[in-house]
N, C-alpha and C positions, 0 to 999 in steps of 0.2 A: 504495498499498500504505500504510494506517495505520501511524503509528509513533509515536504520541503516548506520553506516559507511561502506566504499568500503574495500573490502579485496582483495588485488592484489597478485595474484601468482608472483612476481615480486618486484613491487614497490610499496610503500605506497601510500595513496590516502584518503580522507575523501570526502564522497558524500553527497552534501546537500539535503535538502528535496527538493520534487518537488514543485512546486507552486502547492496550493490548498489540499494539503495532510495535514492530522492532525498531531500534533506535537508527536511526539514519542521518548522517549529515544534512544538514538545511542548507539548500543552495540559494543566495541571495541573488535575485536577477530582477533588471530595471523594471519599472512597473509604468502604467499609463496616464492617469491623470492626476490631478491632486486638487487640493482645495476647491477652486471652481470647477471642477470637473475638467474637460478637456482642455485645463491649462493649470489648475492648481492653484495651491495657496498663494504661489508667487507671481501669479497673473495679475499685470498692473492694471487691466480694464476689467471691471466685470458689466457684461453685456446686460440690458435689460429689457429693452425690445429693438427693433428695426422699423426703419420706415420705407417698407417695400411690399405694397400690397399684392395679392394674389390674383391671378388674371385670367386661369382657367378653372378654376375649380372654387366652389363657395366655402366649402368645408374640409380640412386636413385631416380627413378622419383616420389614415393609416398614421399619421403622427400623434394624432390623440389617442388612438387603441395602443400603438407602442408604450406610449408615456402610462396608459392604464394600466396594462399588462406588466411593465418594468414594476410599477407602485404595488400591485397585488402582489406580485412575488416577493416583492421585500416584505410586504406587510405579514405574509405567512412566514417567509423564514425568520422574522426577527422575532417571531411569537413563538421560535421553537427554543428549548433549552439549549444552553451554549454548545453541548457536545454534539447536538443532532444538527445545528447549524453550520458548525463545523465539517463535520460529515458531509452535509449537503455541498459544501463548496467544493470538496475533493470528489465527490461523485459529479458533478455539473459543471465544475471550474475545468479550463483548459490547461492540461499537465501535458507538457511537451514530449516526456516520456512516453506518457501512455499513447497519444495520437501517434507517436513513430512506431508503437507495437512493441518497445522495449520492456513493459509492465502491462501486465493484463488489466483491461479496464474494471474500477470499482463496483459499477454496474454489469452484471453480465448481460442483462436485456438491452442494454443502450450501446449501441456501436461508438467507438471512440471517436469516428469522426464528428457525430452529431454535438460534440463538446466544443466543436468549433461554432457554435450557435449559441448552445445553453448559456456559456460562461457570460454572454453579455447581456443576459438577465438578472444577472446576482449583484449585489452590492453589499459592502459590509456593514456601513450605518446612514442615518438619514443625510448627513453631508455629501457621501458619497453619491448616493441617489439623487439628492436633490441637484446638485451642481450639474450632472450630466443632463437630467430632465429639463433644466432652463435652457442649456445650450439646444437640446434636440427642440425644444419647445419654441425658440426664438428661429431658428436657422431651418427646421425640418419643413415647416409649412411650404417656404418658398420652392424648397427643392422638390415636393412632392407636386406642386403647381406644376415646375418647370417639365416633371416627367409624368407626371400621372397614377391614379394609385397603384395600378399593377406594377408598372415598371419600378415605382420606388419600393415598394416591399422587397422587390429582388435588389434594389440595391442596396438597401439597408443590411440585408441579412448578407450579400457578396462584402459590403464591407467589413462586417463583424468578421465573417470568415478569413478575410485576406489579411485585415490586422492582425489576428491570431497566427495565422501563417507566418508573416512578417517577424512576429515576435518569437515563434518556434525557430525559426531559421538562424537567428542570432544567439538563441539560448536553446540549443537541440537536447541538451541534458538536464533542462529545468524540471525540477521533482515538484515544484510546488504549485498550484492552481493559480492560472491568471483566470479573474473575474473583473466585471465591469462593463459598462457598455461606451465606454471611451472610444474603443476604435470603431466601434460604428458609426458614434456620434462626431469623431474625426473626420470620416469620411465624409458627413453631410457637410462640415466644414470645409474641406477641401471642395466639392461640388460647389458650395456658395462663393468660395473664392473666384472660379474661373467661369461661374454665370452670373453672379452679381457684384463685382469687386468695388463698383461704386455706390452701393447702396449705402444708406445711412445707418448706422447703428450707434443708439443711443447707449453710452457706457457710462458707468460710475468710476471716474479716478481713484487710485488710491494714493491719495498724496496729502496732505497735512489735513485738509478739510475735505470729506468726499464729495466732488461735485459733478452733476450730469453734463456729460459732453458727447457731441455729435462726431462720430469718425467715419470715412469710409470703411466699407468691410474689409478690404485689401489691407489697410492698416492694421486694424484691429486683430483679425485673424494671422495677417503676417508675423505680428510680434509673437503670438501663439507659437506657431510653429517655429520661429526663431528662436524660442527657448527651448522645444523640445530638442533642438539641434545642440542647443549650447549645454544643457543637461546630459546628452550623450558625449559629447568632446571631452567635459570635464571627468567623465567616469563619476557620474554619481551613482550612490551604493543604495540610494532610497529604493524600496520597493514600487517603483512606477514602471509600468510597460512605455519607456520613452519610444521603443521601435513599434510596438503596437499603435501608437499616435500617429508616428510618421508613416506608417503603411497605412493606416485608415485614410490620412491626408492624402497621399499618392493615389490609393484606389477610388476613393472618392472623386478625385479631379479627372481621374482618367475615366472612369465609368460614366459621369457625367456628361462627357462628349459624345458617347454613344448613345446614352439613354435618354438624353433631352428630347423634348418636342423639336420638331422641325423649325417652328418659327420663335423659338429662344433662343438668342444669338450667345456664340460665345464671348465673354469678355465684354458683355453688355449689362444688363439689370438698370436699375435706377439709378440716374444719373444725378447726381447733386446738383440742387437750385441755386 
């Protein structure tokens, strides 16, 4: 049974060994988001909404459904006893050595590849959940509008899987579970950068006195991407899946060029007035 440190797409956390499992050295691996989700506690700007009205759909039903599912799963798991919650993260988190077939899956009935999706619906605490859902709520509706409901479902799930695979590629012997929606949400952010780079995002600047500021999306999201690269370059030892974040961004940007509606231009979006 894999029992390494837990790597969160968002918040750092260490997962203790399950009772009765043999001792195994925990492997610390990079994590994915922190504090404000796809950016973390060090994000300089906290987005609160964007000025980018939908043009093709009335309601972003897929985005709202994804948020509801994430909240529901969290409410179920947070109500579990601590040992049961930790067991759930092992059984449904993405563990590289399990996905690679080096270790048998914790659940015999769940194929290892399924964890490339299930991990993205687990969160360790309220801050981890709410930060991810905030980014999904702000940016997801416009990507759903730009793609349509069905293609957006495929897009979101594909970003979750590709982010996990990129993380796995750089952590092939990882024995702790990767959890959190940050990789998938990072994909949404990557799509937003290439489809709506000039859309205004209202953010709260984290300076001496928090003040709301309008920023072009490419500035706000670009700073976030640079932060992920920075922490990778300095070799951050925090349990954050930096590679999952970057993998999600790249996957989202590339998939957006394929899955967007024909009348949605690349590098277009809402221009500043």
